[in-house]
C-alpha positions in Angstrom: -17.2 19.4 -1.9 -19.3 16.6 -2.8 -18.4 13.2 -4.3 -21.0 10.6 -5.1 -20.8 7.6 -2.7 -19.8 4.1 -4.1 -22.7 1.8 -3.3 -20.5 -0.5 -1.3 -19.7 2.3 0.9 -23.0 3.8 1.8 -22.3 4.0 5.5 -19.8 6.7 4.7 -22.0 8.6 2.2 -22.4 11.6 4.4 -18.6 11.9 5.5 -16.4 14.8 4.1 -13.8 13.3 1.7 -10.9 14.0 4.0 -12.7 12.1 6.9 -13.7 9.2 4.4 -10.2 8.8 3.0 -8.9 8.6 6.5 -11.5 5.9 7.4 -10.7 3.9 4.1 -6.9 4.2 4.8 -7.5 2.7 8.2 -9.4 -0.1 6.7 -6.9 -0.8 4.2 -4.2 -1.0 7.0 -6.3 -3.5 8.8 -6.9 -5.6 5.6 -3.2 -5.4 4.8 -2.4 -7.0 8.2 -4.9 -9.5 7.9 -3.6 -10.4 4.4 0.0 -10.6 5.8 -1.2 -13.2 8.5 -3.1 -15.2 5.9 -0.2 -15.1 3.4 2.1 -16.4 6.1 -0.1 -19.1 7.1 -0.5 -20.2 3.4 3.2 -20.1 2.7 3.7 -22.5 5.7 0.9 -24.8 4.9 1.1 -28.2 3.2 -0.3 -28.4 -0.2 -3.6 -30.0 1.1 -4.2 -27.2 3.5 -4.1 -24.5 0.6 -7.4 -25.6 -0.9 -10.4 -23.7 0.1 -14.0 -24.1 -0.7 -13.8 -21.6 -3.6 -10.1 -21.0 -4.2 -6.7 -22.8 -4.3 -3.7 -20.9 -3.1 -0.9 -21.9 -5.5 2.7 -20.9 -4.4 4.9 -19.7 -7.1 8.3 -18.1 -7.0 9.8 -15.6 -9.5 13.4 -14.2 -9.8 14.0 -10.8 -11.0 17.0 -8.6 -11.3 16.9 -4.8 -10.4 19.4 -2.0 -10.7 20.9 -0.8 -7.5 20.7 3.0 -8.0 23.0 3.9 -5.1 25.7 1.5 -6.2 25.4 2.9 -9.7 25.8 6.5 -8.4 28.9 5.4 -6.3 30.5 3.6 -9.1 29.9 6.0 -12.0 29.1 9.3 -10.3 26.0 11.4 -10.3 27.4 13.5 -13.3 27.9 10.4 -15.5 24.3 9.2 -14.9 22.6 12.6 -15.1 21.7 12.1 -18.8 20.0 9.1 -18.0 17.9 10.5 -15.1 14.3 11.7 -15.4 12.3 13.7 -13.1 9.2 12.2 -11.4 6.6 14.3 -9.7 3.9 12.9 -7.5 1.1 14.3 -5.4 -0.1 12.7 -2.3 -2.5 13.6 0.6 -1.4 13.8 4.1 -4.1 13.6 6.6 -3.7 15.5 9.8 -6.0 15.1 12.9 -8.0 18.2 13.7 -7.9 17.0 17.4 -4.4 15.9 18.0 -2.5 17.6 15.1 -0.8 14.4 14.5 -0.4 13.1 10.9 -1.9 9.8 10.0 0.5 7.3 8.3 -0.8 3.9 6.8 -3.9 3.7 9.1 -2.3 4.7 12.3 -1.5 8.0 13.8 2.1 9.3 14.0 
């Protein structure tokens, strides 16, 4: 299987897609961890400390209402809700280490 490498990822150009996606998921996990730390710092910073050289971090807040599916099922029963339910099918890729046999979840081995 051959997939053209993206120019931003030329260091991974000769990797098998299964290996490359594992690498990318590891990088995403590290980036998410870094994003969380930066977000926490910005949320706790004074307004003047949220101004960078190129960007200003503006803090906003939104409120939303969501349906509690479990509470609806308990209250009305599954049979009453059945006409309003729709099936959803997703495909996912689980990575399994050839060396350890462990599955990789969110950038770390299980």
